[in-house]
C-alpha positions in Angstrom: 2.2 -4.7 -27.8 5.2 -5.8 -28.6 8.3 -7.4 -27.6 8.9 -4.3 -25.2 6.4 -5.1 -23.7 6.0 -8.3 -22.9 9.5 -8.3 -21.7 7.8 -5.8 -18.7 5.6 -7.7 -17.7 7.1 -10.8 -17.1 9.8 -9.0 -15.6 7.3 -7.4 -13.4 5.5 -10.3 -12.3 8.4 -12.2 -11.4 9.0 -9.4 -9.1 6.0 -9.4 -7.3 6.7 -5.3 -7.1 8.9 -2.2 -8.3 9.7 0.1 -6.8 9.6 3.6 -9.0 12.6 3.9 -10.5 13.4 0.3 -11.0 10.1 0.4 -13.0 12.0 3.5 -15.2 15.4 1.7 -15.7 12.8 -1.4 -16.5 10.9 0.9 -19.0 14.1 2.1 -21.0 16.1 -1.5 -20.9 13.2 -3.3 -22.2 12.7 -0.3 -25.2 16.6 -0.2 -26.3 17.0 -4.2 -25.8 13.5 -5.1 -28.4 14.6 -1.4 -30.1 11.2 0.2 -29.7 11.1 4.0 -29.1 12.0 5.0 -26.0 10.6 8.7 -24.1 11.7 8.7 -20.0 8.1 10.6 -19.4 6.1 8.0 -21.2 6.4 4.6 -18.3 2.7 5.7 -17.9 1.8 5.5 -21.7 3.9 2.6 -21.9 1.5 0.4 -18.9 -1.1 1.8 -20.6 -1.3 0.2 -23.1 0.0 -3.1 -21.7 -3.0 -2.9 -19.1 -5.3 -2.8 -22.4 -4.1 -5.5 -23.5 -5.0 -7.2 -19.9 -8.0 -6.3 -19.3 -9.7 -9.1 -21.1 -8.1 -11.2 -19.1 -9.1 -9.7 -15.1 -5.2 -8.5 -14.9 -3.5 -4.3 -14.7 -0.4 -3.4 -13.8 -1.7 -1.7 -10.6 0.3 1.9 -9.4 0.3 2.5 -5.0 2.0 4.6 -3.2 4.8 3.5 0.1 3.2 4.8 3.3 7.1 4.6 4.1 8.9 6.8 2.3 5.9 7.9 -0.6 7.6 6.0 -3.3 5.9 4.8 -6.2 5.7 1.5 -6.8 4.1 -1.0 -9.4 2.8 -4.9 -9.6 0.3 -7.0 -11.6 -3.1 -7.8 -10.2 -5.4 -9.9 -11.2 -8.8 -8.8 -10.5 -10.9 -11.6 -11.1 -9.7 -13.4 -7.7 -9.9 -13.1 -4.0 -7.1 -12.3 -1.2 -7.1 -16.8 -1.3 -7.0 -17.5 -4.6 -4.5 -14.6 -5.4 -2.3 -16.6 -2.7 -3.8 -20.2 -2.6 -0.8 -21.5 -5.6 1.8 -20.7 -3.2 0.4 -21.5 0.5 -1.1 -23.8 2.3 -5.1 -23.2 3.7 -3.7 -23.3 6.4 -0.7 -20.6 5.8 -3.4 -18.4 4.7 -5.4 -18.2 8.0 -2.6 -17.4 9.5 -2.2 -14.6 6.5 -5.7 -13.6 7.3 -6.2 -13.6 10.9 -2.1 -11.2 10.6 -4.2 -8.6 8.5 -6.9 -8.1 11.1 -4.4 -7.6 13.6 -2.5 -5.3 11.4 -5.0 -3.4 10.4 -7.3 -3.1 13.7 -4.2 -2.8 15.9 -3.7 0.5 17.9 -0.2 1.4 15.9 -0.5 -0.2 12.6 1.9 -3.2 13.5 1.4 -6.5 14.6 4.1 -8.4 17.1 6.1 -11.7 16.5 4.7 -12.8 19.9 0.6 -12.2 19.0 0.5 -13.1 15.6 3.1 -16.6 17.1 0.0 -17.1 20.0 -2.6 -17.4 17.0 -0.5 -20.3 15.3 -2.5 -22.6 17.8 -6.1 -20.9 17.5 -5.9 -21.6 13.5 -9.0 -23.2 13.1 -7.9 -25.8 9.8 -5.8 -26.8 12.5 -2.5 -25.9 14.8 0.5 -24.7 13.4 3.6 -25.3 15.6 5.3 -22.0 16.1 8.4 -22.9 14.7 6.9 -23.2 12.1 4.7 -20.4 12.1 7.7 -18.7 12.5 9.4 -19.9 9.0 5.7 -18.8 8.0 6.2 -15.6 8.6 9.9 -15.6 7.0 8.4 -16.1 3.6 5.8 -14.0 4.1 8.2 -11.3 3.9 10.2 -12.8 1.6 6.9 -12.8 -0.8 6.6 -9.0 -0.1 3.3 -9.9 1.8 5.0 -9.1 5.2 7.4 -6.1 6.2 9.3 -6.8 9.2 11.5 -3.9 11.6 12.5 -5.0 14.7 10.2 -8.0 15.6 6.8 -5.9 14.5 5.3 -7.1 11.2 3.3 -4.6 9.1 1.0 -4.9 5.8 4.3 -4.6 2.7 3.3 -2.0 0.0 3.1 -5.1 -2.2 -0.3 -6.5 -0.1 -1.6 -2.6 0.1 -1.4 -2.3 -3.8 -2.6 -6.4 -4.5 -5.1 -6.3 -1.5 -7.0 -3.4 -1.8 -10.0 -3.7 -2.9 -10.1 -7.3 -0.4 -9.5 -4.3 2.2 -11.5 -1.6 1.2 -14.9 -4.6 1.6 -14.1 -6.0 4.7 -13.0 -3.2 6.9 -14.6 -0.5 5.8 -14.7 0.8 9.4 -11.1 1.7 8.8 -10.0 1.4 5.1 -10.6 4.4 3.2 -8.5 6.0 0.1 -5.9 9.0 0.1 -7.4 11.9 -1.3 -4.5 12.2 -3.2 -3.1 9.1 -5.1 -6.0 7.2 -4.4 -3.8 4.3 -2.7 -5.4 2.9 0.1 -4.9 4.2 3.7 -6.4 2.7 7.2 -7.8 4.7 10.0 -9.6 3.1 13.2 -13.6 4.1 14.0 -12.8 7.3 16.5 -10.8 9.0 13.1 -7.3 8.6 14.6 -4.3 7.7 12.1 -2.1 5.1 12.8 1.1 6.7 13.9 3.1 3.8 11.7 4.9 5.1 8.7 3.5 2.9 6.8 -0.6 3.9 7.9 0.2 7.6 8.5 -2.4 9.4 7.0 -4.2 13.6 8.1 -7.5 14.1 7.7 -9.1 17.7 6.7 -11.2 19.2 9.5 -13.9 20.3 7.1 -14.4 17.1 4.9 -12.9 14.1 6.2 -11.2 13.4 3.4 -7.7 11.6 4.1 -4.5 11.8 2.6 -0.8 10.7 3.2 1.7 11.7 4.6 4.3 11.8 2.1 1.0 12.9 -0.4 0.8 15.8 2.7 4.2 17.4 2.3 4.6 17.0 -1.4 0.9 18.9 -2.0 1.4 21.9 0.4 5.1 22.2 -0.9 6.0 26.1 -0.6 2.2 26.7 0.9 1.6 29.3 3.5 -1.5 28.4 3.8 -2.4 25.6 3.2 -6.4 25.0 1.9 -7.8 21.7 1.6 -7.7 20.0 -2.1 -11.2 19.1 -1.6 -13.4 22.0 0.2 -10.9 25.1 0.6 -10.7 25.0 3.9 -8.2 25.6 6.3 -5.7 22.1 6.5 -5.5 22.7 10.2 -2.8 19.3 10.0 0.4 19.8 11.3 2.7 19.6 8.2 6.2 18.9 8.7 9.1 20.4 6.9 6.4 23.5 6.0 6.5 26.7 7.8 3.0 28.1 8.0 0.4 30.8 9.6 -1.1 29.9 11.9 -5.2 30.3 11.2 -7.3 31.9 14.2 -10.5 29.5 13.9 -8.8 26.4 13.1 -5.8 25.5 15.4 -4.1 21.2 16.6 -3.4 18.7 14.7 -5.3 15.0 14.2 -1.8 13.1 13.2 -0.6 12.2 16.2 -0.5 8.6 18.5 -4.0 7.1 19.0 
């Protein structure tokens, strides 16, 4: 592993999470700064080299897809830690309890969001000890600044960093609602009634025939230019409405599984 790889890793760890275009710029900068061979299409190979050295340390640079806009993001994940120990050095046990309860609200909600009011109402219900609402407001602000949560108009959802770093925890603890996208293999979330979140962070579609799940950005990219889209797994007609895709309707498959829950 060269100094360019080390520099790239240090910046990635400092950032917490890095958007794909920024990671590509960083790749070029590190290679040129440390006079290492650079090829614009070799970022994945570059990261693989770093990951081979991180493996004995139970760490990995992991790629995830933002369900908001379909863009790739990169984050350094500690594979040996639980969700508590991942954040324990930065937050108190009381703050971690608030975060876990906030995750519950978001993941088990009807739209992939939790309102600030609902989260603040948890402050005096914590088992560790009660938290004042002003204190809880400040903690939420820090969670957003540290890119564990995203906030929009007083509504909170999981940030892409959280989805990447907490993926295994979410898959293990929310087995009824958490699955992986068949295309990008990143986390997607649904409820037990098979109706998918309409929030852009959790927007997905499901194949009516075999049940695979795909993020909406992955659906749009995979089916682009196809007039009769078919499931990538079972090859049955994809009956969900695909924004931006004009296709012929199937007489045996109509309707959409994407919509308000």
